[in-house]
N, C-alpha and C positions, 0 to 999 in steps of 0.2 A: 640751770643757767650756765652758760659756758663762759670761759675766760679767754682773753686775747693774749697771744704771744707778743712780747715786746719786740720793737724793731731790732734791737741788738740780738735777741734770741733767734729771731727769724734769720738774721744775717749769718750767725754762727751755724745754724742748721743747714742753710742753703749753700754756704760758700766753703765749709770745711768738712772733712770727714770726722766729725766729732762723735765719739762713742757715747752711748747712753746706758745707764743701768736701770733695768726694769724690775720693779718689785710687784709680786703677786702674793696671794695668800694661799698657803697650803690647806688641805682639808682639816688639819688640826688647828688652824689659825696662825701658825708660825709663818714668818716671811720666807719667800723664795726670791733670790736675785739672779738676774741674767744680764750679761753685757751684750749689747746688740747694736746693729746699724739702724739708722733712722732717716726719715725725710719728713717733710711737712706738706700738707695740702690745706692751704689757708691756715687756720689756727689748729687744725687737727694734726696729730703726729701719726706717722705710718711706720710699722715695723713688720718684718716677715718672720714667720716661724713654720714649723710643721706640726701636724696633728698628733704626733707621738711625743712631743716635748712637754715638760712639766708646766711651762708658763701657759701653753695652750690649754692643757687640762684644767689648770687652776682658773683661767679666765672663763672657760665654759661653765664652770660652777659658780664663779663669783667675778663679775666683770670689773670690779674695782681694781685700779692700777695706779702706780706711781712711777714716774720716769724722771731720773736724775740725769741732767746734762751738765757736764763739768769739763770745760775745755782743758786739754793737756797743757797748753801754753799759759793758762791763767788759773792755777790750782785753787785760788781762793775765791773764784767766782763760780756761780752755779745757778741753775734753775731746777726746781722740782715741780713737775707738772702732775697734778693729781686729777684723776678723771675716771671715765668708764670706757671700756673697750667694746668695740663691735667687731665681730669676726666674719670674714667673707672669703670665699675662694675666687671671686671676681678680681682679675688682674694680678693674681699671686705670682705667676711666673714672670710677668713683666716687672713687677716690683723687685723681686730678688735680683734680676739682671740689672735693673737701674741702680739698686743699692750696691751691688758688687762692682759695677763700673765706677761708682763714686768712691768707694773705699779701697779698691784693689786695681782699678784700671782695666779689668777683664770682665767678660760675661761670667756668670756664676759657674757654669759647667766647666769653663776653662780654669777658673780659680780653684774649684773644688771638683775634680773629676769624679770623685766618689758620690757626688750628689745625685747621680742617676739612680741610686738606691734609696734616696730620701723618701720619707712618707709624704703624703699630699701636703702641698704648701698652702698657707693662708695669709691673708692680709689682716693685721690687727690695726684698727683705726681707733685712736685715742682722742676723745673729745675732752679738752681741758675743762675742769670744773673750778680749779684753783691753781694758781701759780705763785710759788714763793721762792725767794732767793735774791741774788744780786744781779741777775741778767734781765 
């Protein structure tokens, strides 16, 4: 059963370049955290990563994920979105460019010229199962 993002949370994700902290589980069960860019598609959250990064490797093994969204201008408000991740290569290059324009104002290759050497990009789609917090 999926959970719905609140109107306030949707607005924050859509209208501001809010950073998210993504938590996945290491092979030994310990947590691994990454700060990332994000957008939403309906109630799903979308992030971009590459196949050589730890969060990708962790999610391939165990798709459970938690995403903390904490606006910089409101440090005591947050939403934690818990759910499952689905990984796809479809639309991966378009997503990283869209996110880069949202967060930096530039296409990803212009923001990060070294990205030409990146491993294959993927889209991580997070379907919320539970949302807690004050957003």
